[in-house]
PAZA-167957 format. One line per field, with one value per residue (C-alpha): x, z negated, y negated; residue number from 1. Coordinates in steps of 0.001 Angstrom, whole numbers, plus 500000, padded with zeros to 6 digits. Each point is the difference from the previous one (the first is absolute). Layout:
REM residues N
px	c(X,...)
pz	c(Z,...)
py	c(Y,...)
num	c(NUM,...)
This chain:
REM residues 684
px	c(135631,497764,502425,499920,496199,500051,502345,497692,496977,501790,501068,496412,498818,502767,498964,496397,501010,502020,497041,497885,502790,501186,497006,498380,500882,496836,500724,503644,499010,497385,502560,502352,497165,499153,503597,500124,496609,501001,503143,497964,497520,502626,502238,497024,499109,503543,500217,496724,501289,503320,502016,503620,500211,498304,499608,501168,499151,502642,500126,498117,496458,500715,501235,496723,500650,497880,501843,500306,503410,499194,501190,498688,503040,499844,502398,499377,501405,500791,498364,502226,503285,501489,503238,502003,502379,503409,500200,496600,499257,502324,497674,496861,496821,497979,496932,502035,501355,497783,501229,502975,502389,502735,502470,501064,503723,502155,500399,502783,497742,498529,498083,496469,500985,500669,500582,497546,501684,497908,499345,497106,498445,496687,498818,496934,502110,498946,502155,500878,501894,501430,501383,501573,502201,503719,503060,502683,502925,498491,496526,496993,498359,496874,500862,497762,500656,499120,496950,498649,500598,498463,496838,499818,500341,497312,497517,500936,499142,496773,498691,501606,501589,503441,500990,502622,502042,501076,501251,498331,496772,498645,497689,497768,499944,497527,501603,496824,499066,503292,498160,501963,498757,501619,499072,502979,500032,502736,500637,501198,500932,499156,502437,498291,503004,501023,503388,503057,500654,496859,500859,501027,496482,498449,502229,500452,499561,496662,499115,496482,498783,499237,499609,498946,501187,496810,500307,503728,499357,497272,502331,502897,497707,498926,503563,501012,500002,502640,499481,502044,502253,503661,501966,500500,503306,501416,502259,497980,496264,499298,499241,498934,496531,498725,498474,496544,498119,496851,497642,501624,499835,496273,499415,502018,498165,496662,501149,500626,497603,497887,502130,503192,498403,499010,503580,501205,497484,501290,503558,498846,498097,503079,502189,497500,499960,503790,500393,500263,502698,501932,499794,501176,502991,501043,498417,498401,497076,500684,503016,497429,497297,496745,501798,502449,497039,498555,503339,499987,496580,500972,503107,498157,497189,502435,502101,497231,497256,496514,498754,502017,497821,496991,497846,501438,503556,499295,502405,502667,499820,500456,502978,501541,499810,501395,502922,500709,500125,502366,502295,500177,500802,502670,501570,499515,498448,496371,499674,497528,497445,500448,503670,501519,503491,498537,500537,497195,501722,503002,500584,497537,500305,503751,502517,498575,496466,500131,501009,497402,497236,501071,499933,496662,498379,501503,498621,496520,500230,500856,496806,498023,496274,500712,501487,496418,499290,502710,499271,497157,499713,497005,497659,499376,503160,499097,501585,497532,497076,501101,500032,496541,498672,501525,498233,496644,499625,499251,498092,503446,500686,496621,498988,496234,499297,497992,503138,501750,496965,500073,503747,499916,496990,501760,503157,497946,497948,503219,501432,496826,500168,503583,501352,499137,498074,499654,497836,503076,499836,496555,501127,502559,497412,497620,502798,500592,496263,499764,502855,499147,499297,496920,500490,502437,501515,496595,498941,503139,499753,496315,500446,503035,497960,497186,502486,501506,496494,499279,503167,498825,496696,501835,501957,496737,498451,502660,498853,496503,501355,501283,497235,497747,496273,497967,499580,503755,500543,497290,501611,503296,498296,497920,503062,501916,497245,499736,503756,500045,496924,501438,502661,497345,498917,503524,501289,500952,498825,496750,501658,501509,496534,498661,502544,498617,496476,501307,501657,496828,497933,498164,500685,497195,501511,503439,498698,498221,503250,502025,497419,500270,503765,499899,497348,501556,502571,503171,503624,503076,502201,503115,499976,500061,496612,499467,498404,496459,500221,501380,497184,497284,501517,500378,496439,498351,502021,502348,499175,496823,501182,499822,502098,502819,498028,496965,502098,501841,496734,498638,502885,503039,500879,503143,501301,498322,502501,500066,502648,501490,498118,496454,499789,496369,498834,502030,498150,501418,500718,502695,501713,503003,500660,499372,502183,503092,500339,502247,498619,500265,498586,496464,498311,499127,497195,498800,496398,498370,501132,499274,496422,499427,501712,497718,497006,501129,500434,496558,498208,501941,498756,496444,500313,499044,502099,498733,501102,503137,501040,499182,502340,502715,499635,500109,503207,501609,499308,501199,503260,500998,499108,502670,500571,498564,500680,502826,502386,500532,498652,500888,497251,497334,501205,499684,496434,499051,501858,498102,496697,500929,500884,496627,498157,502228,502038,503487,501623,499076,500860,503522,500408,499052,502416,502823,499202,499982,503654,500909,498622,502915,499622,502485,497542,500101,501693,496539,498327,498887,499087,502806,498626,496502,501319,501775,496851,497824,502533,500264,496207,499705)
pz	c(498562,502241,499672,496210,500027,502123,497499,497131,501897,500718,496357,498905,502302,498703,496409,500690,501930,496941,497796,502005,500264,496377,498126,498840,496562,498591,501472,498892,496492,499853,501050,497244,497489,501024,499399,496550,499019,501181,497890,497003,500276,500791,497131,497647,500945,499583,496627,498953,501071,498215,503201,499761,502887,501379,503625,501814,503687,502352,503799,502592,498855,496483,501525,501859,503419,501776,503290,501801,498448,496482,497359,496537,497840,496324,497121,497101,496855,497102,496818,497765,501218,499509,501289,498004,501110,498279,499709,498323,498202,497223,498594,500835,499405,497036,502136,502336,497569,501589,503529,502007,500289,502491,500100,503241,500635,502776,503031,502566,502635,501461,497586,499401,499138,496549,498168,497263,496801,497662,496628,498634,501276,498422,499901,502086,502882,503300,501458,503179,497809,497674,502880,501641,497082,500522,497827,501049,497624,496560,501239,501748,503099,502044,503558,502563,502596,497645,498662,503461,501141,496842,500417,503693,499177,497311,502380,502783,497798,498781,503417,502245,501927,500985,498437,502019,498125,501587,497901,496591,501455,500783,502973,500355,502894,499752,500314,501344,502510,500839,499051,499375,497737,500169,496430,497687,496308,497860,496380,497863,496482,498576,498503,498108,500459,503047,501119,499757,503713,500678,497855,503051,501424,496878,499923,503773,501133,501779,501842,500883,496761,501329,498076,497270,496422,498778,502560,499371,496246,500624,502226,497519,497125,502055,500150,502714,500819,500698,502946,500848,502917,500135,502044,503417,500390,496822,500028,497228,499603,497703,496900,501534,499630,501882,498236,501557,500072,501566,497472,500506,503771,499950,497839,502419,503067,498295,499286,503663,501796,502684,502783,498346,499592,503678,501012,497805,501801,503349,498983,499118,503281,501943,498283,500961,503616,500336,498140,503214,501279,496728,500119,503606,499323,496554,499730,496794,499844,496281,500677,499313,497438,498810,496760,501940,501501,496502,498888,502998,499142,496348,500845,502718,497649,497176,502214,501712,498817,499756,502449,502777,499898,501941,502704,502656,499042,500030,502824,498696,496585,501668,501985,496816,498441,503193,499832,496347,501013,502884,497727,497517,502762,501378,496547,499266,496677,498892,496365,497782,498828,496298,500036,502674,499747,501103,503763,501323,503423,498418,501616,502843,501821,500501,502843,503385,498631,498655,503374,501919,497611,500115,503815,500138,497568,501764,503299,498479,498236,503257,501630,497531,500314,502214,497016,498812,503107,499475,498967,500470,496534,499120,502884,501234,499297,498297,502804,502503,497624,499659,503770,500258,497486,501955,503059,498214,497794,496853,498399,499186,497495,498795,497240,499412,496322,499820,500896,496824,497949,501473,499447,496430,499133,501208,498027,496831,500527,500620,496696,498162,500993,500985,496507,497991,496830,496847,496896,498061,502019,498738,497155,502284,502727,497511,498963,503663,500484,497007,501339,503721,502027,502232,503413,500959,496511,498428,502751,499619,496188,500209,502476,498074,496772,501707,501378,496508,498548,502656,498978,496382,501248,501850,496854,498012,502379,498959,496378,500618,500726,496482,498300,497675,500671,502797,498156,499702,503641,501158,498003,501843,503411,499452,498901,503033,502379,498374,500339,503653,501149,500108,502569,502148,501175,501253,502779,499353,496399,501601,500969,496544,498540,502737,498853,496462,501275,501994,496899,497897,502735,501269,503664,501356,498361,501289,503555,499730,498985,502723,502595,498915,500350,503402,501537,499100,501901,497969,500206,498298,498974,499825,503821,502442,501501,503608,502400,499520,496188,499962,502189,497907,496735,501338,501278,496912,497095,500888,499883,498028,496503,498701,496963,500172,497792,502294,503086,498257,498834,503539,502026,498072,499569,498442,499183,497417,497267,497434,497249,499089,496675,501483,501141,498840,502056,503121,502140,499210,503673,499752,496872,501931,501231,496556,498095,502093,499412,497374,496674,501075,503477,501440,502592,502807,502515,502690,499409,503316,500140,496289,500409,502770,497898,497021,502352,501102,496392,498965,502945,499322,496384,501223,502452,502816,502716,502762,498263,498669,503543,501215,497336,501148,503565,498713,498037,503155,501735,497035,500100,502951,498426,500854,496407,497671,502031,500204,501590,496549,497553,499972,497442,502686,501586,496578,499538,503326,499182,496706,501843,502520,497136,498373,503198,500452,502980,498819,503419,500258,496333,500582,503023,498009,497171,502500,501718,496575,499504,503287,499015,499773,496463,497149,497439,501713,496813,498389,502697,498869,503542,500095,496871,501488,503133,497946,497973,503077,501719,496886,499846,503576)
py	c(645752,502099,502892,499707,499976,503161,501668,499018,501409,503285,500224,499400,502789,502313,499239,500988,503115,501031,499146,502482,502574,499893,498617,496764,498571,501561,503430,500002,498933,502755,502644,498840,499991,503555,501126,498371,501479,503472,499754,498870,502856,502654,498949,499832,503556,501325,498281,501637,503412,499455,500263,498834,497539,496910,498986,496900,499630,498677,499889,498009,500733,498775,496733,499485,501537,502570,500284,503329,500732,498709,502407,500846,500573,500822,499469,502407,498422,502358,498659,502144,498533,496537,498466,497462,497215,500037,496201,499671,503265,501160,502649,501958,497922,501160,500734,502243,502584,502647,499277,501159,497041,499180,497095,498322,500355,498559,502236,500002,498464,496848,497746,501319,503585,501398,503275,501046,501138,502152,498335,502039,503219,501025,503650,499101,498739,501547,502734,498040,497509,502621,502029,496918,498895,500564,499357,497563,499451,499209,499091,501521,498489,500601,501062,498269,502699,502881,498164,499280,503572,501504,497976,500846,503720,499796,498322,502409,502985,498458,498925,502630,497137,498880,496713,498202,497405,496755,497138,500179,501416,503404,500651,503054,502464,502901,503437,501616,497330,498237,496844,496806,497221,496588,499073,499719,500865,498453,501028,497105,498919,496607,497544,497180,497737,497980,501400,497757,500611,497927,496969,497971,500416,498510,496903,499590,496345,499626,496815,501091,501608,503486,502121,497571,500304,501660,502799,500384,500317,502596,502004,499862,501055,503019,501311,502455,503715,502625,502306,503136,499055,499014,497496,501583,498144,501586,503033,501660,499365,502958,497916,496690,498471,496969,497022,499512,496697,501485,498410,496586,500342,500711,496919,497866,501308,499319,496416,499170,497682,501645,498535,501257,503431,500065,499172,502877,502215,498722,500929,503528,500225,498795,502593,502718,498848,500096,503292,502058,497652,500260,503792,500029,497755,501201,503423,498729,497571,499493,497794,497277,500739,498515,499176,497816,498134,499511,498570,497648,498580,499557,497980,498035,498963,499203,497701,497999,497616,501420,497365,501675,503109,498744,501581,497680,501145,503748,500834,497597,501694,503370,498731,498584,503466,501486,497537,500942,503683,499259,497963,502905,502486,497672,499738,503707,498981,500353,498796,501815,497440,500766,500977,497745,501550,503359,500171,502221,500238,501715,503372,499418,496669,500014,500225,501006,500373,496447,498583,502003,498956,496352,499896,501811,497567,496946,501293,500335,496637,498238,501265,497828,500798,503004,501866,500536,502066,502617,503568,502425,501546,497804,499217,497380,497984,496714,497977,501485,499411,496356,499600,501553,497459,497147,501387,499765,503092,497989,502865,501469,497214,498753,502441,500230,499263,503212,502012,498902,501030,503513,500395,498706,502140,503144,499169,499494,503197,501903,498690,501046,503672,500852,500706,503085,499114,502109,499668,498762,496774,498954,497726,498344,499443,498397,497653,499098,499427,497666,497848,500155,496898,499909,501552,502752,500302,500583,502415,502106,500046,500929,502865,501271,500010,501936,502527,500448,500448,502608,501858,499967,501424,502764,500858,499979,502539,502493,499734,501357,503493,500841,497992,501968,499928,498430,496731,499493,501007,497587,497161,500419,500343,496870,498054,501286,498878,496566,499460,501096,498097,496426,501016,501687,496544,499330,502254,503610,500054,501159,503298,500489,499624,502305,502605,499687,500729,502959,501481,499668,501636,496922,500801,497827,496892,500977,500342,496651,498260,501705,498976,496358,500215,501678,497745,496664,497924,500402,498988,501413,497029,502163,500017,497089,499211,500994,497550,501355,500036,496461,498690,501671,498762,496452,499853,501485,498644,497117,496312,500671,499128,503582,500860,502522,502350,499893,500690,502815,501593,499907,501397,501268,503630,501373,503434,502196,500781,502824,499851,503383,499866,500227,503609,500282,497010,500816,502621,503430,500606,497305,501315,501384,496432,498490,502466,499377,496251,498406,498728,496353,500579,500248,502189,497590,500710,497553,498933,500904,503664,500401,498741,502577,502711,499242,500140,503452,501199,498755,501643,503186,500001,499273,502929,497629,501640,497723,496782,501717,500963,496488,498600,502399,498753,496428,500706,501475,496672,497914,501947,497834,496673,497438,498886,502622,503103,502528,497487,498541,502612,503699,500596,499498,503242,501634,498720,501523,503230,500295,499565,502675,502343,499401,500958,503055,498788,501052,499575,496314,499436,501349,497775,496892,500854,500570,496718,498338,500938,498271,496570,497594,498679,499709,501375,503393,501274,499639,502099,503480,501089,502570,501664,499940,501725,502686,500646,500417,502251,502188,500284,501217)
num	c(1,2,3,4,5,6,7,8,9,10,11,12,13,14,15,16,17,18,19,20,21,22,23,24,25,26,27,28,29,30,31,32,33,34,35,36,37,38,39,40,41,42,43,44,45,46,47,48,49,50,51,52,53,54,55,56,57,58,59,60,61,62,63,64,65,66,67,68,69,70,71,72,73,74,75,76,77,78,79,80,81,82,83,84,85,86,87,88,89,90,91,92,93,94,95,96,97,98,99,100,101,102,103,104,105,106,107,108,109,110,111,112,113,114,115,116,117,118,119,120,121,122,123,124,125,126,127,128,129,130,131,132,133,134,135,136,137,138,139,140,141,142,143,144,145,146,147,148,149,150,151,152,153,154,155,156,157,158,159,160,161,162,163,164,165,166,167,168,169,170,171,172,173,174,175,176,177,178,179,180,181,182,183,184,185,186,187,188,189,190,191,192,193,194,195,196,197,198,199,200,201,202,203,204,205,206,207,208,209,210,211,212,213,214,215,216,217,218,219,220,221,222,223,224,225,226,227,228,229,230,231,232,233,234,235,236,237,238,239,240,241,242,243,244,245,246,247,248,249,250,251,252,253,254,255,256,257,258,259,260,261,262,263,264,265,266,267,268,269,270,271,272,273,274,275,276,277,278,279,280,281,282,283,284,285,286,287,288,289,290,291,292,293,294,295,296,297,298,299,300,301,302,303,304,305,306,307,308,309,310,311,312,313,314,315,316,317,318,319,320,321,322,323,324,325,326,327,328,329,330,331,332,333,334,335,336,337,338,339,340,341,342,343,344,345,346,347,348,349,350,351,352,353,354,355,356,357,358,359,360,361,362,363,364,365,366,367,368,369,370,371,372,373,374,375,376,377,378,379,380,381,382,383,384,385,386,387,388,389,390,391,392,393,394,395,396,397,398,399,400,401,402,403,404,405,406,407,408,409,410,411,412,413,414,415,416,417,418,419,420,421,422,423,424,425,426,427,428,429,430,431,432,433,434,435,436,437,438,439,440,441,442,443,444,445,446,447,448,449,450,451,452,453,454,455,456,457,458,459,460,461,462,463,464,465,466,467,468,469,470,471,472,473,474,475,476,477,478,479,480,481,482,483,484,485,486,487,488,489,490,491,492,493,494,495,496,497,498,499,500,501,502,503,504,505,506,507,508,509,510,511,512,513,514,515,516,517,518,519,520,521,522,523,524,525,526,527,528,529,530,531,532,533,534,535,536,537,538,539,540,541,542,543,544,545,546,547,548,549,550,551,552,553,554,555,556,557,558,559,560,561,562,563,564,565,566,567,568,569,570,571,572,573,574,575,576,577,578,579,580,581,582,583,584,585,586,587,588,589,590,591,592,593,594,595,596,597,598,599,600,601,602,603,604,605,606,607,608,609,610,611,612,613,614,615,616,617,618,619,620,621,622,623,624,625,626,627,628,629,630,631,632,633,634,635,636,637,638,639,640,641,642,643,644,645,646,647,648,649,650,651,652,653,654,655,656,657,658,659,660,661,662,663,664,665,666,667,668,669,670,671,672,673,674,675,676,677,678,679,680,681,682,683,684)
C-alpha cells in the first residue's frame, strides 16, 4: 500500500511538472484560441482581397503546445478546387461549376492514397495545377509530384529561396543566407465527403464513448483533404495523393482532457529525448515520428475509460501508451487511427530495424521511472526535475497564479497584432465585435476593428492628393485623422498617427508622440518576455483587476505596417522598400527603431542639427536591441543607412546597406538594399 501511495505521489508530481512545462488548462486553451482567431482573421483578409486559398494551421502550436521544438505548420487549401468521392458524387454540384473538379480514383497503393482524375478544368485554374495534369489512357490525372515541384519552384522564384520537399510539405531555405526554417507549408484540396476508406472509423465499436457521436458527426461533416504525396511503399507514386485528416486530428486533440493532453506532450517529449539514440542506431531519427505518438494517444484514449486519466495515474497512463507502442513495433503494424488497415510502419519498421527498435524500447520500458531521465536534447530531463521536487524544490511544480495571467495576456496580445489587417476587413471585424463574448473575444474583435479603421484612414490619406481645392483636401485629411485616432490609444497606432502628423508638417506633434513611445515601458508580444520584462509586467499590471485593453494600452507595441497602396502616407525615404512588396503584403517596421527614425526626420526638417544628430546616435544604439534590432529586422540597417545618407555620410550608409543584406531573414527578397548600394556607387 505504501509503495502504491508513493507511485501516486510521484505521478502527482509528474503531472504538475508537465503542467508547468507544457501549460496549465487556461494557458493551453488560450494558445488554441489564438490559433483559431489568427485563422479567422487571416482567412477573412484573404477573402476580402479575393485570394484563392484559405489557411488551416496544423502542427504542435495549433494543438496547444509551446515547447522549444513546437512547429507552426500551415495547410493552404485552394478555394477554387474541389474533390469528389465516386461512391457519393455522380455529377458536379451546381454551386461548383466555376471550380476545377477532381474525382478520387483507386491507386495501386496502401489504403489512404488515391489518384485524382480531372473532371472539370476552368480557365481561371492556376498554372501549377494546369502544368501538373498528365494523360493516362483515356483520362487525365493530377500528378502529385509535378504539382508539389511546380509550387516549390514558384515560391523559390518569388522569395529567392530553395524550397525542399519532404512528404507533402515544402520547407524554405534562404539562398542568400543559407537559412533553414522548420515551418512546413502543405498545399491541399478539400473534399466535402468522408472517404469510404474511413467508414470503419465512424462505426468502430467504442466502449468508452470517445470520441462521442456529436464530435464524430462534426468530423465526418467536415470531410477530408488531399495532399500531394504518394505511398512510399508503392512502385509508382507519380499520381498518388494522400487523404489527410488534419482537421479531424486537431478537433480530437482539442477534445482531450488536460491530463490526456499532458500525456500526449510527454510522449512527444520522450520522442525528442530519444531522437539522438534513434539516429545513432538507425541513421534516421524519423523511424518513429510525432504522428505515431499522436496515433498512440488516440488509440489509448479510445480504448480506456475516462476515469483512468487522473493526476495520480499520470505515469501509469504514459506507460500504457508506451506498452501500446511496443506492441505495435513487435507486430510490425501501426494502424492509422482513421484507416486502420493502413499500416504506417510499412516500409520502415521491418526486418532488422523492427527487432532493433523493439529491443531498444523494451530496454527503456524496463527502466520504469528512469526512462524519463534519458536524453539531453531538452534540459533538464523530467526525471531529474521530478527528483529535485522530491528533494524539496516545490517551486518547480507550484505555479504562481500570476504566472498564468502573464502567459495568457501575452498569447492574447500576440493574437491581436500578429495578423496583417487591411481596410477590406472592417465589415467582418464589426460583425465579430457584435457577436463577441466579454473578455478575450471582445478585446480581439475591438483591436482588430480599430486596426481596420486605421487602414481605412491610411487609404483616405491618399485621396487628399488628387482632391481639388483646399476644402476638399482638408475634408479627406480630417477624416483620415479621425479614423486613425482610435488606434492611437492602443499600442503602435500612436506611430501611425505620428506619421500622419509628419506628412502634414506638424513636426512638433510627431516628436511629442515619438517621445511618449520611447519613454514608456513597452513589450513586444511577438517575442517571449525576458526575466526583467516579466517582473516589471507582473508587478505593475497583474493581479490588479485591470482589463486586457488597459494593459495593452499601457505596454504593448507592435510593428508599424504600411500597405503597398499608401505611398503618400509612408515617408518618401522608405519608398524603395514599399515599392518592392507584393500587392497583398505590407512593409513592416519595428516600433522602437521607427520612432527614433521619425524623430530624426522631424529634426532634419526643423533644421535642428543637434537633436537630429542625437537621434542618429540613438538609432545606432537601437540597432542592437535584442528584439527590435537588426538581429530580426534587416530594415533597421536601412533606416540607419537612410539617415547616414541624409547627413552626407555615404561610407557609413553603404556599410549599413551591405550589412542589411547579411541579416538572416526569409523576407530578404523584399530588401532593396542592393539597389540602394548600386545607386550610391553610381553617384560617387
